C-alpha positions as CSV (number, residue, x, y, z in Angstrom):
1,X,159.9,93.2,-168.3
2,X,157.2,90.7,-169.3
3,X,154.4,93.2,-168.4
4,X,156.0,96.0,-170.5
5,X,156.5,93.9,-173.7
6,X,153.3,95.4,-175.2
7,X,155.0,98.8,-175.1
8,X,158.0,97.5,-177.1
9,X,155.7,96.1,-179.7
10,X,153.9,99.5,-180.0
11,X,157.2,101.3,-180.4
12,X,158.1,98.8,-183.2
13,X,154.8,99.4,-184.8
14,X,155.2,103.2,-184.7
15,X,158.7,102.9,-186.2
16,X,157.4,100.8,-189.1
17,X,154.4,103.1,-189.7
18,X,156.5,106.2,-189.6
19,X,159.1,104.5,-191.8
20,X,156.2,103.9,-194.3
21,X,155.7,107.6,-194.6
22,X,159.2,108.0,-196.0
23,X,159.2,104.8,-198.1
24,X,155.7,105.1,-199.7
25,X,155.4,101.6,-201.0
26,X,153.0,99.9,-198.7
27,X,155.8,97.7,-197.6
28,X,156.6,98.7,-194.0
29,X,152.9,99.6,-193.1
30,X,152.0,95.9,-192.8
31,X,154.8,95.1,-190.4
32,X,153.6,98.0,-188.3
33,X,150.1,96.6,-188.3
34,X,151.5,93.2,-187.4
35,X,153.5,94.7,-184.5
36,X,150.5,96.6,-183.2
37,X,148.4,93.4,-183.1
38,X,151.2,91.6,-181.4
39,X,151.3,94.5,-178.9
40,X,147.6,94.1,-178.3
41,X,148.0,90.3,-177.7
42,X,150.8,91.1,-175.2
43,X,148.6,93.5,-173.4
44,X,145.9,90.8,-173.2
45,X,148.5,88.5,-171.6
46,X,149.1,86.0,-174.4
47,X,152.6,84.5,-174.6
48,X,155.5,85.4,-176.8
49,X,154.8,82.6,-179.2
50,X,151.3,84.0,-180.0
51,X,152.8,87.5,-180.3
52,X,155.5,86.4,-182.8
53,X,153.1,84.2,-184.7
54,X,150.6,86.9,-185.1
55,X,153.3,89.4,-186.1
56,X,154.7,87.2,-188.8
57,X,151.5,85.7,-190.2
58,X,149.5,88.9,-190.2
59,X,152.4,90.9,-191.8
60,X,152.9,88.3,-194.5
61,X,149.2,87.9,-195.3
62,X,148.6,91.7,-195.5
63,X,151.7,92.2,-197.6
64,X,150.7,89.4,-200.0
65,X,147.1,90.7,-200.3
66,X,148.2,94.3,-200.8
67,X,150.6,93.3,-203.6
68,X,147.8,91.5,-205.5
69,X,145.4,94.5,-204.9
70,X,148.0,97.0,-206.0
71,X,148.8,95.0,-209.2
72,X,145.2,95.0,-210.2
73,X,144.9,98.8,-210.0
74,X,148.4,99.9,-211.1
75,X,148.5,100.4,-214.8
76,X,151.7,99.5,-216.6
77,X,153.2,102.3,-218.6
78,X,152.2,101.7,-222.3
79,X,155.0,101.5,-224.8
80,X,155.8,104.7,-226.6
81,X,155.5,107.0,-223.5
82,X,158.3,109.4,-222.6
83,X,161.6,109.1,-224.4
84,X,160.8,105.5,-225.4
85,X,158.5,106.9,-228.1
86,X,161.6,107.6,-230.2
87,X,162.7,104.0,-230.4
88,X,163.0,102.7,-234.0
89,X,162.2,106.2,-235.3
90,X,164.3,107.8,-238.0
91,X,166.0,111.1,-237.8
92,X,168.7,113.3,-239.4
93,X,172.1,114.1,-238.0
94,X,172.3,117.9,-237.5
95,X,175.8,117.8,-235.8
96,X,178.3,115.1,-236.6
97,X,178.2,112.3,-234.1
98,X,181.6,111.4,-232.6
99,X,181.5,109.4,-229.4
100,X,185.2,110.1,-228.6
101,X,184.7,113.9,-228.9
102,X,181.3,113.7,-227.2
103,X,179.6,115.5,-230.0
104,X,176.5,114.8,-232.0
105,X,172.9,115.9,-232.3
106,X,170.0,114.5,-234.2
107,X,166.5,115.7,-235.1
108,X,163.7,113.2,-234.8
109,X,160.5,114.8,-235.9
110,X,160.5,118.2,-234.3
111,X,162.7,117.2,-231.4
112,X,166.5,117.6,-231.1
113,X,168.5,115.2,-229.0
114,X,172.2,114.7,-228.1
115,X,173.2,111.5,-229.8
116,X,175.8,108.7,-229.6
117,X,176.7,106.2,-232.3
118,X,175.7,102.7,-231.5
119,X,178.8,101.2,-233.2
120,X,181.2,104.0,-232.2
121,X,181.7,105.1,-235.8
122,X,181.6,108.8,-236.7
123,X,178.3,109.7,-238.4
124,X,178.5,112.8,-240.5
125,X,176.0,115.6,-240.6
126,X,173.0,115.0,-242.9
127,X,173.0,111.2,-242.6
128,X,169.7,109.4,-241.9
129,X,169.8,107.5,-238.7
130,X,167.5,105.2,-236.7
131,X,167.1,105.3,-232.9
132,X,168.4,102.0,-231.4
133,X,167.8,103.0,-227.7
134,X,167.6,105.8,-225.2
135,X,170.5,106.2,-222.8
136,X,169.7,108.8,-220.2
137,X,169.4,112.1,-222.1
138,X,171.1,110.7,-225.3
139,X,169.6,108.8,-228.2
140,X,171.8,106.0,-229.4
141,X,171.5,105.8,-233.1
142,X,172.7,103.7,-236.1
143,X,173.0,104.7,-239.7
144,X,170.0,103.7,-241.9
145,X,171.4,101.6,-244.8
146,X,170.4,102.5,-248.3
147,X,167.1,101.0,-249.3
148,X,165.7,100.7,-245.8
């Protein structure tokens, strides 16, 4: 079995690399590279200690370096993109909001959204509301107090 251990390392490497194709996060790839290097060391006749050490150290180093590299080039989503752009915006209730009856719609700008009351109170049609948060496909709103 000792002379075939390189083959086992290569199968492990292939499993990690194929798994990366389905994961898409540059997480499993580095373990695949580490396993491939360990397989090469086994093929060259180095002992199990060298194989395991190279697998662990190389995988860890590549993983750490790739994270720092990815963070430098990955842009964080700026605030106000997607549904978050409605946070703290004011709108008008166009269908009375009643959380128990699961009714309610608001218009914020030119967009219409299903809405829930933040406090659970019924908000009648025509009231001015402010978006407190976005919950899935619903805006969670609160009544704007007079003078705000």
